[in-house]
N, C-alpha and C positions, 0 to 999 in steps of 0.2 A: 386170324391173329396177325396184327401188323408186324411187329418186330419181336423176335425171340432172343437174339443175341445183340450185344452192343457192337457197333461197327468199329469204334475206336478202341484199340487194345491198350489198356492202362494197367501196367504192372508195377506194384510197389512191394518192397521188402518190409513187412510190418514187424518182424522179429527175426532173430537169426535163422536163416534158411526157411522162413515161412513167407510165401509170396501171395499177395492179394491181387486178383484180376477182376476188373469189371467184366462180367460174363453174361449172365442171364438177366433179361428184363423182369421187373416185378410181375408184369402181365403173364409172361411165360411161366414164372414160378407158380402163379395161381392156377394156370392150366395144368401143370404137372401135378399139383396137389389134387386137383379135381379128377384127373385121370387115375391117380393112385387110389383115391377114395371110391371112385366108381368101380374099380376092380375089387377093392376091399378084401384082398388076399394077404393081409399082413401076417407074416409068420417068421420064425427064426430062420436065418440063412444057414445053408449047409456048412459054409466055411466058418461059421461062428458057433461051433458046438459048445464052447466054454461060456458063451454069453447068450442070454435070452433076449434077443433083439426082436423088433417088429419091423421086417423088411419087405420090400417088393423089388425083385430082381428085374431090371429093365431089359437085359438081353433076352430073357425068357418070356417076360410078361408084357413088356412095352417095347418091342424091338424097333419100332419107328423112332421113338424117343432116344433109345440107345444109339442108333445110327446117327441121328441128328447131332446129339451132344458129342459123341465120339469124333465125328467129322470136324466139328469146330475146335475141339481140343487138339486133335492131330494136326490140322492144317494151320491153326492160328496161335494157339496158346503154348503147346509143348515146345515148339522150336525156340520161342522167346524165353520162357522160363527155364528150359533146359540149358540155354546159354548162360543164364544167370546162376544156375546151380552147377555149371560145368559138368553136366550129365546128359546122357542120351535118354530121353523118356519114351518108352515103348507105348504102343497103342493100349488103351485101357482094356483090361480083361473083364472087369465088372463095373457096373454102375448100379447102385441100388438106393432106393429111398428108405429112410428110417423114420418111424413115427414114435414120438414120446407122448404118453397120455397119462392122465390121473388114474385110469383103470388098468393100464398096461405097464409097459416099460417106462420108468421114470428117471433113470440114470444109466450110466455105463462106467464101470470101474477103469482105473488106469490100465492102459494096455498099449501094445504096439501092433501095427497092422501087418497083414500078410501081403505087403505091397512095397515096391521099390520107391515109387512116389505116390503119395495119397492126396486126395482132394476132398473138400467138403464145401457144400453150398447151402446156406441158410435159405429155406423156401418161404418162411413166414416170420413174423415178429410179434404176434398177438399171444404171447405166453410169458411166464416169469420163470427164471431159473434155467436149467438145462443148457448152460453155457458150455461150449467146447473149450477145454482148459489144457494148456501146455505148461505144466509146472516148471520144467527145466528151462524153458525160454521165457517164463514170466508173462505169458500172453493168453488172452481169451478172445473168443469171437463175439463177445457181448456187444461191441460197437460196430461190428461189421454189418453192412447193409444187405438186405434181402437180394439174392442173386449174385452176390460177390463170391468168387471162387477162391478158396485158400488151398495152396499146394505146399507140401513139405515132404522131406525124406520119411518114408513110412515105417520102416521096421527097426531102425537102430537108434537114432539120436533124438527122436521126437515122441516119447511116450505121451499119451494124452488121455483125457477122460471127459465124460459129460456129467456136469453137476446135476443135482437133484432138481427135477421139475417141480415148481411150486404151484403153478396154475396154468390152465389152458392146454393146448396141444402144440407140440413142436414138430415140424417136418424139415428134413434136410436130405441132401443127396450126398452119397459117398462114392468116390471114384478110386479104384485101385489099378495100378499098372504092374506088369511083370518085371522081373529083373532082366536087364539086357544080357544077351548071350555073350560069353567071353570068346572073342575071336582071335585076339592077340595074346596068347599065353606065353609067359617067359619061362625059360629053363634056367634054373639057378644051380 
């Protein structure tokens, strides 16, 4: 595989505190989908007991991909986006692929993530519907290109959902980061 990540880091705020980063090449996105479908271990994630999602956990099932993506996030993306958010973004604790299909999961209700900063990467575009929607920010990922990374505050201000899949299969990556430890506590 020639290139997996874009060399030039292009960060754009596409909605209030939602940042888009040119991140994975389309070729690498196809490779990721092929690796996930080769495993074919799509199952609900442990952390998503309230949602019947179809996930593949990279840390457990694709550790080389987890390491590669994490390293690029930690070294290149998180410092820049963290400055724009005025936040320290910790190393991702989970990266997982999600599959939406006509026979399986077709949508995801409005929710907040178990994450300080969340990320999503669209891996393909040969489907209809299943847009990632942020109603309070008036934003969707409908026009986001394959491989672009979206980052946003995960658990408080940015509830989001995935609209109903109308045709095809949608694949995406989700990235979650832990809350930073509080080291400077004030006494009031």
